[in-house]
PDB file of N, H, CA, C and O in Angstrom:
ATOM      1  N   UNK A   1     114.351 121.118 128.103  1.00  0.00           N
ATOM      2  CA  UNK A   1     114.080 122.304 127.337  1.00  0.00           C
ATOM      3  C   UNK A   1     115.382 122.929 126.832  1.00  0.00           C
ATOM      4  O   UNK A   1     115.457 123.395 125.695  1.00  0.00           O
ATOM      5  N   UNK A   2     116.396 122.934 127.683  1.00  0.00           N
ATOM      6  H   UNK A   2     116.335 122.555 128.607  1.00  0.00           H
ATOM      7  CA  UNK A   2     117.686 123.497 127.308  1.00  0.00           C
ATOM      8  C   UNK A   2     118.309 122.692 126.167  1.00  0.00           C
ATOM      9  O   UNK A   2     118.921 123.253 125.258  1.00  0.00           O
ATOM     10  N   UNK A   3     118.143 121.366 126.229  1.00  0.00           N
ATOM     11  H   UNK A   3     117.645 120.910 126.967  1.00  0.00           H
ATOM     12  CA  UNK A   3     118.663 120.505 125.158  1.00  0.00           C
ATOM     13  C   UNK A   3     118.017 120.848 123.823  1.00  0.00           C
ATOM     14  O   UNK A   3     118.692 120.889 122.794  1.00  0.00           O
ATOM     15  N   UNK A   4     116.724 121.091 123.839  1.00  0.00           N
ATOM     16  H   UNK A   4     116.176 121.057 124.675  1.00  0.00           H
ATOM     17  CA  UNK A   4     116.003 121.420 122.615  1.00  0.00           C
ATOM     18  C   UNK A   4     116.486 122.743 122.032  1.00  0.00           C
ATOM     19  O   UNK A   4     116.665 122.855 120.819  1.00  0.00           O
ATOM     20  N   UNK A   5     116.697 123.739 122.879  1.00  0.00           N
ATOM     21  H   UNK A   5     116.552 123.648 123.864  1.00  0.00           H
ATOM     22  CA  UNK A   5     117.187 125.030 122.396  1.00  0.00           C
ATOM     23  C   UNK A   5     118.601 124.906 121.823  1.00  0.00           C
ATOM     24  O   UNK A   5     118.919 125.532 120.812  1.00  0.00           O
ATOM     25  N   UNK A   6     119.438 124.108 122.463  1.00  0.00           N
ATOM     26  H   UNK A   6     119.180 123.600 123.284  1.00  0.00           H
ATOM     27  CA  UNK A   6     120.794 123.886 121.956  1.00  0.00           C
ATOM     28  C   UNK A   6     120.747 123.177 120.612  1.00  0.00           C
ATOM     29  O   UNK A   6     121.489 123.522 119.692  1.00  0.00           O
ATOM     30  N   UNK A   7     119.887 122.201 120.505  1.00  0.00           N
ATOM     31  H   UNK A   7     119.285 121.921 121.253  1.00  0.00           H
ATOM     32  CA  UNK A   7     119.749 121.467 119.252  1.00  0.00           C
ATOM     33  C   UNK A   7     119.278 122.380 118.122  1.00  0.00           C
ATOM     34  O   UNK A   7     119.801 122.307 117.010  1.00  0.00           O
ATOM     35  N   UNK A   8     118.306 123.231 118.393  1.00  0.00           N
ATOM     36  H   UNK A   8     117.881 123.291 119.297  1.00  0.00           H
ATOM     37  CA  UNK A   8     117.789 124.158 117.385  1.00  0.00           C
ATOM     38  C   UNK A   8     118.875 125.141 116.960  1.00  0.00           C
ATOM     39  O   UNK A   8     118.986 125.464 115.778  1.00  0.00           O
ATOM     40  N   UNK A   9     119.673 125.617 117.907  1.00  0.00           N
ATOM     41  H   UNK A   9     119.583 125.354 118.867  1.00  0.00           H
ATOM     42  CA  UNK A   9     120.735 126.556 117.582  1.00  0.00           C
ATOM     43  C   UNK A   9     121.788 125.892 116.702  1.00  0.00           C
ATOM     44  O   UNK A   9     122.248 126.497 115.733  1.00  0.00           O
ATOM     45  N   UNK A  10     122.176 124.660 117.023  1.00  0.00           N
ATOM     46  H   UNK A  10     121.803 124.169 117.810  1.00  0.00           H
ATOM     47  CA  UNK A  10     123.170 123.949 116.209  1.00  0.00           C
ATOM     48  C   UNK A  10     122.617 123.661 114.819  1.00  0.00           C
ATOM     49  O   UNK A  10     123.347 123.749 113.832  1.00  0.00           O
ATOM     50  N   UNK A  11     121.346 123.321 114.736  1.00  0.00           N
ATOM     51  H   UNK A  11     120.753 123.250 115.538  1.00  0.00           H
ATOM     52  CA  UNK A  11     120.740 123.041 113.433  1.00  0.00           C
ATOM     53  C   UNK A  11     120.698 124.297 112.577  1.00  0.00           C
ATOM     54  O   UNK A  11     120.950 124.231 111.373  1.00  0.00           O
ATOM     55  N   UNK A  12     120.390 125.423 113.168  1.00  0.00           N
ATOM     56  H   UNK A  12     120.186 125.477 114.146  1.00  0.00           H
ATOM     57  CA  UNK A  12     120.335 126.664 112.389  1.00  0.00           C
ATOM     58  C   UNK A  12     121.731 127.088 111.949  1.00  0.00           C
ATOM     59  O   UNK A  12     121.894 127.628 110.855  1.00  0.00           O
ATOM     60  N   UNK A  13     122.739 126.851 112.783  1.00  0.00           N
ATOM     61  H   UNK A  13     122.607 126.412 113.672  1.00  0.00           H
ATOM     62  CA  UNK A  13     124.110 127.159 112.382  1.00  0.00           C
ATOM     63  C   UNK A  13     124.544 126.272 111.223  1.00  0.00           C
ATOM     64  O   UNK A  13     125.223 126.733 110.305  1.00  0.00           O
ATOM     65  N   UNK A  14     124.157 125.014 111.262  1.00  0.00           N
ATOM     66  H   UNK A  14     123.606 124.640 112.007  1.00  0.00           H
ATOM     67  CA  UNK A  14     124.513 124.097 110.181  1.00  0.00           C
ATOM     68  C   UNK A  14     123.819 124.503 108.879  1.00  0.00           C
ATOM     69  O   UNK A  14     124.415 124.431 107.805  1.00  0.00           O
ATOM     70  N   UNK A  15     122.574 124.925 108.979  1.00  0.00           N
ATOM     71  H   UNK A  15     122.090 124.984 109.852  1.00  0.00           H
ATOM     72  CA  UNK A  15     121.832 125.305 107.785  1.00  0.00           C
ATOM     73  C   UNK A  15     122.433 126.541 107.119  1.00  0.00           C
ATOM     74  O   UNK A  15     122.366 126.684 105.898  1.00  0.00           O
ATOM     75  N   UNK A  16     123.008 127.418 107.904  1.00  0.00           N
ATOM     76  H   UNK A  16     123.062 127.302 108.896  1.00  0.00           H
ATOM     77  CA  UNK A  16     123.581 128.648 107.365  1.00  0.00           C
ATOM     78  C   UNK A  16     125.028 128.457 106.915  1.00  0.00           C
ATOM     79  O   UNK A  16     125.554 129.286 106.173  1.00  0.00           O
ATOM     80  N   UNK A  17     125.661 127.405 107.341  1.00  0.00           N
ATOM     81  H   UNK A  17     125.234 126.731 107.944  1.00  0.00           H
ATOM     82  CA  UNK A  17     127.068 127.178 107.032  1.00  0.00           C
ATOM     83  C   UNK A  17     127.225 126.583 105.634  1.00  0.00           C
ATOM     84  O   UNK A  17     126.505 125.648 105.282  1.00  0.00           O
ATOM     85  N   UNK A  18     128.154 127.109 104.831  1.00  0.00           N
ATOM     86  H   UNK A  18     128.739 127.868 105.117  1.00  0.00           H
ATOM     87  CA  UNK A  18     128.377 126.538 103.504  1.00  0.00           C
ATOM     88  C   UNK A  18     129.298 125.328 103.530  1.00  0.00           C
ATOM     89  O   UNK A  18     129.510 124.695 102.495  1.00  0.00           O
ATOM     90  N   UNK A  19     129.846 124.994 104.685  1.00  0.00           N
ATOM     91  H   UNK A  19     129.674 125.508 105.526  1.00  0.00           H
ATOM     92  CA  UNK A  19     130.787 123.882 104.768  1.00  0.00           C
ATOM     93  C   UNK A  19     130.072 122.538 104.610  1.00  0.00           C
ATOM     94  O   UNK A  19     129.003 122.316 105.180  1.00  0.00           O
ATOM     95  N   UNK A  20     130.673 121.666 103.840  1.00  0.00           N
ATOM     96  H   UNK A  20     131.541 121.846 103.377  1.00  0.00           H
ATOM     97  CA  UNK A  20     130.152 120.317 103.693  1.00  0.00           C
ATOM     98  C   UNK A  20     128.919 120.206 102.830  1.00  0.00           C
ATOM     99  O   UNK A  20     128.287 119.150 102.792  1.00  0.00           O
ATOM    100  N   UNK A  21     128.565 121.257 102.145  1.00  0.00           N
ATOM    101  H   UNK A  21     129.078 122.115 102.176  1.00  0.00           H
ATOM    102  CA  UNK A  21     127.368 121.206 101.326  1.00  0.00           C
ATOM    103  C   UNK A  21     127.693 121.592  99.888  1.00  0.00           C
ATOM    104  O   UNK A  21     126.955 122.352  99.261  1.00  0.00           O
ATOM    105  N   UNK A  22     128.768 121.082  99.383  1.00  0.00           N
ATOM    106  H   UNK A  22     129.368 120.465  99.892  1.00  0.00           H
ATOM    107  CA  UNK A  22     129.134 121.366  98.008  1.00  0.00           C
ATOM    108  C   UNK A  22     128.210 120.595  97.078  1.00  0.00           C
ATOM    109  O   UNK A  22     128.043 119.385  97.226  1.00  0.00           O
ATOM    110  N   UNK A  23     127.617 121.286  96.132  1.00  0.00           N
ATOM    111  H   UNK A  23     127.752 122.269  96.011  1.00  0.00           H
ATOM    112  CA  UNK A  23     126.690 120.642  95.197  1.00  0.00           C
ATOM    113  C   UNK A  23     127.348 120.560  93.836  1.00  0.00           C
ATOM    114  O   UNK A  23     127.777 121.565  93.269  1.00  0.00           O
ATOM    115  N   UNK A  24     127.417 119.358  93.332  1.00  0.00           N
ATOM    116  H   UNK A  24     127.068 118.542  93.792  1.00  0.00           H
ATOM    117  CA  UNK A  24     127.927 119.156  91.983  1.00  0.00           C
ATOM    118  C   UNK A  24     126.764 118.733  91.107  1.00  0.00           C
ATOM    119  O   UNK A  24     126.095 117.744  91.407  1.00  0.00           O
ATOM    120  N   UNK A  25     126.511 119.455  90.040  1.00  0.00           N
ATOM    121  H   UNK A  25     127.054 120.258  89.796  1.00  0.00           H
ATOM    122  CA  UNK A  25     125.406 119.062  89.167  1.00  0.00           C
ATOM    123  C   UNK A  25     125.685 117.696  88.538  1.00  0.00           C
ATOM    124  O   UNK A  25     126.841 117.309  88.369  1.00  0.00           O
ATOM    125  N   UNK A  26     124.632 116.978  88.195  1.00  0.00           N
ATOM    126  H   UNK A  26     123.692 117.292  88.332  1.00  0.00           H
ATOM    127  CA  UNK A  26     124.822 115.649  87.609  1.00  0.00           C
ATOM    128  C   UNK A  26     125.579 115.746  86.293  1.00  0.00           C
ATOM    129  O   UNK A  26     125.410 116.687  85.517  1.00  0.00           O
ATOM    130  N   UNK A  27     126.404 114.759  86.072  1.00  0.00           N
ATOM    131  H   UNK A  27     126.541 113.994  86.702  1.00  0.00           H
ATOM    132  CA  UNK A  27     127.200 114.741  84.855  1.00  0.00           C
ATOM    133  C   UNK A  27     126.888 113.487  84.055  1.00  0.00           C
ATOM    134  O   UNK A  27     126.624 112.425  84.621  1.00  0.00           O
ATOM    135  N   UNK A  28     126.919 113.615  82.771  1.00  0.00           N
ATOM    136  H   UNK A  28     127.132 114.477  82.312  1.00  0.00           H
ATOM    137  CA  UNK A  28     126.778 112.471  81.892  1.00  0.00           C
ATOM    138  C   UNK A  28     125.349 112.187  81.500  1.00  0.00           C
ATOM    139  O   UNK A  28     124.406 112.637  82.151  1.00  0.00           O
ATOM    140  N   UNK A  29     125.203 111.436  80.431  1.00  0.00           N
ATOM    141  H   UNK A  29     125.970 111.070  79.903  1.00  0.00           H
ATOM    142  CA  UNK A  29     123.866 111.127  79.921  1.00  0.00           C
ATOM    143  C   UNK A  29     123.114 110.090  80.761  1.00  0.00           C
ATOM    144  O   UNK A  29     121.888 110.013  80.689  1.00  0.00           O
ATOM    145  N   UNK A  30     123.833 109.297  81.551  1.00  0.00           N
ATOM    146  H   UNK A  30     124.829 109.360  81.609  1.00  0.00           H
ATOM    147  CA  UNK A  30     123.164 108.260  82.341  1.00  0.00           C
ATOM    148  C   UNK A  30     122.172 108.873  83.328  1.00  0.00           C
ATOM    149  O   UNK A  30     121.095 108.318  83.543  1.00  0.00           O
ATOM    150  N   UNK A  31     122.519 109.992  83.919  1.00  0.00           N
ATOM    151  H   UNK A  31     123.394 110.443  83.744  1.00  0.00           H
ATOM    152  CA  UNK A  31     121.614 110.666  84.850  1.00  0.00           C
ATOM    153  C   UNK A  31     120.311 111.028  84.152  1.00  0.00           C
ATOM    154  O   UNK A  31     119.229 110.804  84.694  1.00  0.00           O
ATOM    155  N   UNK A  32     120.412 111.582  82.964  1.00  0.00           N
ATOM    156  H   UNK A  32     121.292 111.764  82.524  1.00  0.00           H
ATOM    157  CA  UNK A  32     119.216 112.011  82.252  1.00  0.00           C
ATOM    158  C   UNK A  32     118.412 110.823  81.734  1.00  0.00           C
ATOM    159  O   UNK A  32     117.185 110.892  81.670  1.00  0.00           O
ATOM    160  N   UNK A  33     119.075 109.753  81.369  1.00  0.00           N
ATOM    161  H   UNK A  33     120.072 109.698  81.421  1.00  0.00           H
ATOM    162  CA  UNK A  33     118.362 108.542  80.944  1.00  0.00           C
ATOM    163  C   UNK A  33     117.559 107.972  82.110  1.00  0.00           C
ATOM    164  O   UNK A  33     116.393 107.612  81.944  1.00  0.00           O
ATOM    165  N   UNK A  34     118.174 107.889  83.282  1.00  0.00           N
ATOM    166  H   UNK A  34     119.121 108.181  83.417  1.00  0.00           H
ATOM    167  CA  UNK A  34     117.488 107.366  84.462  1.00  0.00           C
ATOM    168  C   UNK A  34     116.341 108.299  84.856  1.00  0.00           C
ATOM    169  O   UNK A  34     115.258 107.837  85.216  1.00  0.00           O
ATOM    170  N   UNK A  35     116.576 109.598  84.787  1.00  0.00           N
ATOM    171  H   UNK A  35     117.455 109.974  84.495  1.00  0.00           H
ATOM    172  CA  UNK A  35     115.536 110.567  85.129  1.00  0.00           C
ATOM    173  C   UNK A  35     114.336 110.456  84.199  1.00  0.00           C
ATOM    174  O   UNK A  35     113.196 110.451  84.664  1.00  0.00           O
ATOM    175  N   UNK A  36     114.572 110.366  82.903  1.00  0.00           N
ATOM    176  H   UNK A  36     115.498 110.369  82.525  1.00  0.00           H
ATOM    177  CA  UNK A  36     113.480 110.264  81.933  1.00  0.00           C
ATOM    178  C   UNK A  36     112.749 108.935  82.083  1.00  0.00           C
ATOM    179  O   UNK A  36     111.519 108.897  82.057  1.00  0.00           O
ATOM    180  N   UNK A  37     113.502 107.841  82.241  1.00  0.00           N
ATOM    181  H   UNK A  37     114.501 107.871  82.263  1.00  0.00           H
ATOM    182  CA  UNK A  37     112.876 106.527  82.375  1.00  0.00           C
ATOM    183  C   UNK A  37     112.015 106.448  83.638  1.00  0.00           C
ATOM    184  O   UNK A  37     110.902 105.925  83.597  1.00  0.00           O
ATOM    185  N   UNK A  38     112.521 106.961  84.749  1.00  0.00           N
ATOM    186  H   UNK A  38     113.426 107.386  84.783  1.00  0.00           H
ATOM    187  CA  UNK A  38     111.736 106.900  85.978  1.00  0.00           C
ATOM    188  C   UNK A  38     110.509 107.814  85.901  1.00  0.00           C
ATOM    189  O   UNK A  38     109.452 107.481  86.438  1.00  0.00           O
ATOM    190  N   UNK A  39     110.647 108.952  85.242  1.00  0.00           N
ATOM    191  H   UNK A  39     111.505 109.222  84.806  1.00  0.00           H
ATOM    192  CA  UNK A  39     109.492 109.842  85.076  1.00  0.00           C
ATOM    193  C   UNK A  39     108.417 109.192  84.215  1.00  0.00           C
ATOM    194  O   UNK A  39     107.228 109.299  84.518  1.00  0.00           O
ATOM    195  N   UNK A  40     108.823 108.523  83.151  1.00  0.00           N
ATOM    196  H   UNK A  40     109.789 108.436  82.905  1.00  0.00           H
ATOM    197  CA  UNK A  40     107.859 107.822  82.299  1.00  0.00           C
ATOM    198  C   UNK A  40     107.183 106.679  83.055  1.00  0.00           C
ATOM    199  O   UNK A  40     105.986 106.447  82.891  1.00  0.00           O
ATOM    200  N   UNK A  41     107.937 105.977  83.868  1.00  0.00           N
ATOM    201  H   UNK A  41     108.910 106.165  84.002  1.00  0.00           H
ATOM    202  CA  UNK A  41     107.374 104.881  84.650  1.00  0.00           C
ATOM    203  C   UNK A  41     106.347 105.392  85.655  1.00  0.00           C
ATOM    204  O   UNK A  41     105.274 104.805  85.796  1.00  0.00           O
ATOM    205  N   UNK A  42     106.659 106.460  86.341  1.00  0.00           N
ATOM    206  H   UNK A  42     107.530 106.937  86.226  1.00  0.00           H
ATOM    207  CA  UNK A  42     105.712 107.036  87.308  1.00  0.00           C
ATOM    208  C   UNK A  42     104.455 107.521  86.598  1.00  0.00           C
ATOM    209  O   UNK A  42     103.346 107.297  87.082  1.00  0.00           O
ATOM    210  N   UNK A  43     104.618 108.183  85.455  1.00  0.00           N
ATOM    211  H   UNK A  43     105.519 108.366  85.062  1.00  0.00           H
ATOM    212  CA  UNK A  43     103.458 108.672  84.705  1.00  0.00           C
ATOM    213  C   UNK A  43     102.590 107.513  84.227  1.00  0.00           C
ATOM    214  O   UNK A  43     101.363 107.591  84.298  1.00  0.00           O
ATOM    215  N   UNK A  44     103.215 106.431  83.739  1.00  0.00           N
ATOM    216  H   UNK A  44     104.211 106.367  83.681  1.00  0.00           H
ATOM    217  CA  UNK A  44     102.459 105.272  83.258  1.00  0.00           C
ATOM    218  C   UNK A  44     101.677 104.618  84.396  1.00  0.00           C
ATOM    219  O   UNK A  44     100.509 104.271  84.222  1.00  0.00           O
ATOM    220  N   UNK A  45     102.300 104.448  85.543  1.00  0.00           N
ATOM    221  H   UNK A  45     103.249 104.730  85.685  1.00  0.00           H
ATOM    222  CA  UNK A  45     101.621 103.836  86.684  1.00  0.00           C
ATOM    223  C   UNK A  45     100.461 104.711  87.140  1.00  0.00           C
ATOM    224  O   UNK A  45      99.392 104.199  87.472  1.00  0.00           O
ATOM    225  N   UNK A  46     100.660 106.020  87.160  1.00  0.00           N
ATOM    226  H   UNK A  46     101.528 106.437  86.890  1.00  0.00           H
ATOM    227  CA  UNK A  46      99.597 106.940  87.558  1.00  0.00           C
ATOM    228  C   UNK A  46      98.421 106.860  86.586  1.00  0.00           C
ATOM    229  O   UNK A  46      97.269 106.809  87.017  1.00  0.00           O
ATOM    230  N   UNK A  47      98.695 106.848  85.286  1.00  0.00           N
ATOM    231  H   UNK A  47      99.630 106.889  84.936  1.00  0.00           H
ATOM    232  CA  UNK A  47      97.631 106.781  84.282  1.00  0.00           C
ATOM    233  C   UNK A  47      96.882 105.451  84.374  1.00  0.00           C
ATOM    234  O   UNK A  47      95.654 105.428  84.294  1.00  0.00           O
ATOM    235  N   UNK A  48      97.600 104.359  84.541  1.00  0.00           N
ATOM    236  H   UNK A  48      98.598 104.377  84.606  1.00  0.00           H
ATOM    237  CA  UNK A  48      96.954 103.045  84.643  1.00  0.00           C
ATOM    238  C   UNK A  48      96.099 102.967  85.910  1.00  0.00           C
ATOM    239  O   UNK A  48      95.002 102.410  85.883  1.00  0.00           O
ATOM    240  N   UNK A  49      96.593 103.520  87.013  1.00  0.00           N
ATOM    241  H   UNK A  49      97.484 103.973  87.035  1.00  0.00           H
ATOM    242  CA  UNK A  49      95.828 103.497  88.264  1.00  0.00           C
ATOM    243  C   UNK A  49      94.532 104.283  88.120  1.00  0.00           C
ATOM    244  O   UNK A  49      93.478 103.820  88.558  1.00  0.00           O
ATOM    245  N   UNK A  50      94.593 105.452  87.519  1.00  0.00           N
ATOM    246  H   UNK A  50      95.449 105.828  87.163  1.00  0.00           H
ATOM    247  CA  UNK A  50      93.384 106.254  87.313  1.00  0.00           C
ATOM    248  C   UNK A  50      92.417 105.530  86.379  1.00  0.00           C
ATOM    249  O   UNK A  50      91.213 105.501  86.635  1.00  0.00           O
ATOM    250  N   UNK A  51      92.937 104.943  85.296  1.00  0.00           N
ATOM    251  H   UNK A  51      93.915 104.966  85.088  1.00  0.00           H
ATOM    252  CA  UNK A  51      92.094 104.225  84.342  1.00  0.00           C
ATOM    253  C   UNK A  51      91.376 103.061  85.022  1.00  0.00           C
ATOM    254  O   UNK A  51      90.171 102.884  84.844  1.00  0.00           O
ATOM    255  N   UNK A  52      92.109 102.273  85.793  1.00  0.00           N
ATOM    256  H   UNK A  52      93.088 102.417  85.937  1.00  0.00           H
ATOM    257  CA  UNK A  52      91.491 101.122  86.455  1.00  0.00           C
ATOM    258  C   UNK A  52      90.550 101.545  87.580  1.00  0.00           C
ATOM    259  O   UNK A  52      89.625 100.807  87.918  1.00  0.00           O
ATOM    260  N   UNK A  53      90.771 102.706  88.156  1.00  0.00           N
ATOM    261  H   UNK A  53      91.523 103.306  87.881  1.00  0.00           H
ATOM    262  CA  UNK A  53      89.855 103.202  89.176  1.00  0.00           C
ATOM    263  C   UNK A  53      88.530 103.627  88.554  1.00  0.00           C
ATOM    264  O   UNK A  53      87.468 103.393  89.131  1.00  0.00           O
ATOM    265  N   UNK A  54      88.590 104.249  87.380  1.00  0.00           N
ATOM    266  H   UNK A  54      89.452 104.439  86.912  1.00  0.00           H
ATOM    267  CA  UNK A  54      87.370 104.729  86.724  1.00  0.00           C
ATOM    268  C   UNK A  54      86.659 103.599  85.989  1.00  0.00           C
ATOM    269  O   UNK A  54      85.442 103.455  86.111  1.00  0.00           O
ATOM    270  N   UNK A  55      87.399 102.796  85.228  1.00  0.00           N
ATOM    271  H   UNK A  55      88.387 102.912  85.129  1.00  0.00           H
ATOM    272  CA  UNK A  55      86.828 101.682  84.466  1.00  0.00           C
ATOM    273  C   UNK A  55      87.516 100.392  84.893  1.00  0.00           C
ATOM    274  O   UNK A  55      88.490  99.985  84.260  1.00  0.00           O
ATOM    275  N   UNK A  56      87.035  99.734  85.955  1.00  0.00           N
ATOM    276  H   UNK A  56      86.244 100.065  86.469  1.00  0.00           H
ATOM    277  CA  UNK A  56      87.724  98.541  86.448  1.00  0.00           C
ATOM    278  C   UNK A  56      87.709  97.371  85.472  1.00  0.00           C
ATOM    279  O   UNK A  56      88.666  96.598  85.439  1.00  0.00           O
ATOM    280  N   UNK A  57      86.667  97.219  84.687  1.00  0.00           N
ATOM    281  H   UNK A  57      85.889  97.847  84.714  1.00  0.00           H
ATOM    282  CA  UNK A  57      86.665  96.204  83.639  1.00  0.00           C
ATOM    283  C   UNK A  57      86.225  94.811  84.069  1.00  0.00           C
ATOM    284  O   UNK A  57      86.447  93.857  83.323  1.00  0.00           O
ATOM    285  N   UNK A  58      85.621  94.655  85.222  1.00  0.00           N
ATOM    286  H   UNK A  58      85.442  95.429  85.828  1.00  0.00           H
ATOM    287  CA  UNK A  58      85.121  93.333  85.596  1.00  0.00           C
ATOM    288  C   UNK A  58      83.796  93.094  84.891  1.00  0.00           C
ATOM    289  O   UNK A  58      82.804  93.761  85.186  1.00  0.00           O
ATOM    290  N   UNK A  59      83.774  92.157  83.970  1.00  0.00           N
ATOM    291  H   UNK A  59      84.580  91.615  83.730  1.00  0.00           H
ATOM    292  CA  UNK A  59      82.575  91.886  83.173  1.00  0.00           C
ATOM    293  C   UNK A  59      81.897  90.560  83.549  1.00  0.00           C
ATOM    294  O   UNK A  59      80.756  90.312  83.160  1.00  0.00           O
ATOM    295  N   UNK A  60      82.594  89.723  84.296  1.00  0.00           N
ATOM    296  H   UNK A  60      83.521  89.924  84.612  1.00  0.00           H
ATOM    297  CA  UNK A  60      82.038  88.398  84.544  1.00  0.00           C
ATOM    298  C   UNK A  60      80.840  88.484  85.498  1.00  0.00           C
ATOM    299  O   UNK A  60      80.790  89.327  86.394  1.00  0.00           O
ATOM    300  N   UNK A  61      79.896  87.598  85.278  1.00  0.00           N
ATOM    301  H   UNK A  61      79.937  86.913  84.550  1.00  0.00           H
ATOM    302  CA  UNK A  61      78.667  87.585  86.075  1.00  0.00           C
ATOM    303  C   UNK A  61      78.879  87.006  87.472  1.00  0.00           C
ATOM    304  O   UNK A  61      78.063  87.254  88.360  1.00  0.00           O
ATOM    305  N   UNK A  62      79.947  86.246  87.690  1.00  0.00           N
ATOM    306  H   UNK A  62      80.609  86.045  86.969  1.00  0.00           H
ATOM    307  CA  UNK A  62      80.179  85.668  89.011  1.00  0.00           C
ATOM    308  C   UNK A  62      81.203  86.462  89.821  1.00  0.00           C
ATOM    309  O   UNK A  62      81.734  85.959  90.811  1.00  0.00           O
ATOM    310  N   UNK A  63      81.481  87.693  89.409  1.00  0.00           N
ATOM    311  H   UNK A  63      81.050  88.102  88.605  1.00  0.00           H
ATOM    312  CA  UNK A  63      82.400  88.544  90.160  1.00  0.00           C
ATOM    313  C   UNK A  63      81.742  88.927  91.487  1.00  0.00           C
ATOM    314  O   UNK A  63      80.520  89.052  91.565  1.00  0.00           O
ATOM    315  N   UNK A  64      82.554  89.110  92.523  1.00  0.00           N
ATOM    316  H   UNK A  64      83.547  89.008  92.459  1.00  0.00           H
ATOM    317  CA  UNK A  64      82.010  89.358  93.855  1.00  0.00           C
ATOM    318  C   UNK A  64      81.214  90.659  93.915  1.00  0.00           C
ATOM    319  O   UNK A  64      80.309  90.786  94.739  1.00  0.00           O
ATOM    320  N   UNK A  65      81.529  91.611  93.071  1.00  0.00           N
ATOM    321  H   UNK A  65      82.264  91.508  92.401  1.00  0.00           H
ATOM    322  CA  UNK A  65      80.763  92.866  93.111  1.00  0.00           C
ATOM    323  C   UNK A  65      79.315  92.641  92.687  1.00  0.00           C
ATOM    324  O   UNK A  65      78.424  93.367  93.128  1.00  0.00           O
ATOM    325  N   UNK A  66      79.073  91.662  91.850  1.00  0.00           N
ATOM    326  H   UNK A  66      79.797  91.073  91.491  1.00  0.00           H
ATOM    327  CA  UNK A  66      77.697  91.361  91.441  1.00  0.00           C
ATOM    328  C   UNK A  66      76.883  90.853  92.627  1.00  0.00           C
ATOM    329  O   UNK A  66      75.701  91.170  92.753  1.00  0.00           O
ATOM    330  N   UNK A  67      77.506  90.077  93.482  1.00  0.00           N
ATOM    331  H   UNK A  67      78.467  89.819  93.380  1.00  0.00           H
ATOM    332  CA  UNK A  67      76.803  89.582  94.680  1.00  0.00           C
ATOM    333  C   UNK A  67      76.405  90.733  95.588  1.00  0.00           C
ATOM    334  O   UNK A  67      75.326  90.721  96.181  1.00  0.00           O
ATOM    335  N   UNK A  68      77.281  91.730  95.695  1.00  0.00           N
ATOM    336  H   UNK A  68      78.157  91.739  95.213  1.00  0.00           H
ATOM    337  CA  UNK A  68      76.986  92.884  96.528  1.00  0.00           C
ATOM    338  C   UNK A  68      75.887  93.753  95.894  1.00  0.00           C
ATOM    339  O   UNK A  68      75.000  94.245  96.592  1.00  0.00           O
ATOM    340  N   UNK A  69      75.954  93.935  94.587  1.00  0.00           N
ATOM    341  H   UNK A  69      76.674  93.536  94.020  1.00  0.00           H
ATOM    342  CA  UNK A  69      74.997  94.802  93.911  1.00  0.00           C
ATOM    343  C   UNK A  69      73.622  94.155  93.770  1.00  0.00           C
ATOM    344  O   UNK A  69      72.609  94.854  93.775  1.00  0.00           O
ATOM    345  N   UNK A  70      73.573  92.828  93.643  1.00  0.00           N
ATOM    346  H   UNK A  70      74.396  92.260  93.639  1.00  0.00           H
ATOM    347  CA  UNK A  70      72.315  92.127  93.423  1.00  0.00           C
ATOM    348  C   UNK A  70      71.542  91.869  94.709  1.00  0.00           C
ATOM    349  O   UNK A  70      70.430  91.345  94.641  1.00  0.00           O
ATOM    350  N   UNK A  71      72.067  92.205  95.857  1.00  0.00           N
ATOM    351  H   UNK A  71      72.970  92.631  95.913  1.00  0.00           H
ATOM    352  CA  UNK A  71      71.377  91.980  97.128  1.00  0.00           C
ATOM    353  C   UNK A  71      70.126  92.835  97.232  1.00  0.00           C
ATOM    354  O   UNK A  71      69.156  92.442  97.880  1.00  0.00           O
ATOM    355  N   UNK A  72      70.140  93.980  96.609  1.00  0.00           N
ATOM    356  H   UNK A  72      70.928  94.300  96.083  1.00  0.00           H
ATOM    357  CA  UNK A  72      69.031  94.916  96.767  1.00  0.00           C
ATOM    358  C   UNK A  72      67.852  94.592  95.924  1.00  0.00           C
ATOM    359  O   UNK A  72      66.849  95.305  95.964  1.00  0.00           O
TER     360      UNK A  72
END
C-alpha cells in the first residue's frame, strides 16, 4: 500500500512539473501531408466498412448464406 501511495505521489509531481515536457509544434509540409493522407485513408476504410456491412453484395446462388436462409 505504501508503494502505491509513493508511486501516485511521484506521478502527480511529474504531471505538474514542466521539466522534460517541451512541446515543439510540427514543422514543414510533410507533417500535414501525412496527416491529411492518413485521415483520408481512415475515412475511406470506415465508409467502405459501413457500405459492405449494409450492402454485402453476395448475389451468387451457391453462397453459404443461401444455405442458411433456405433451411426454413
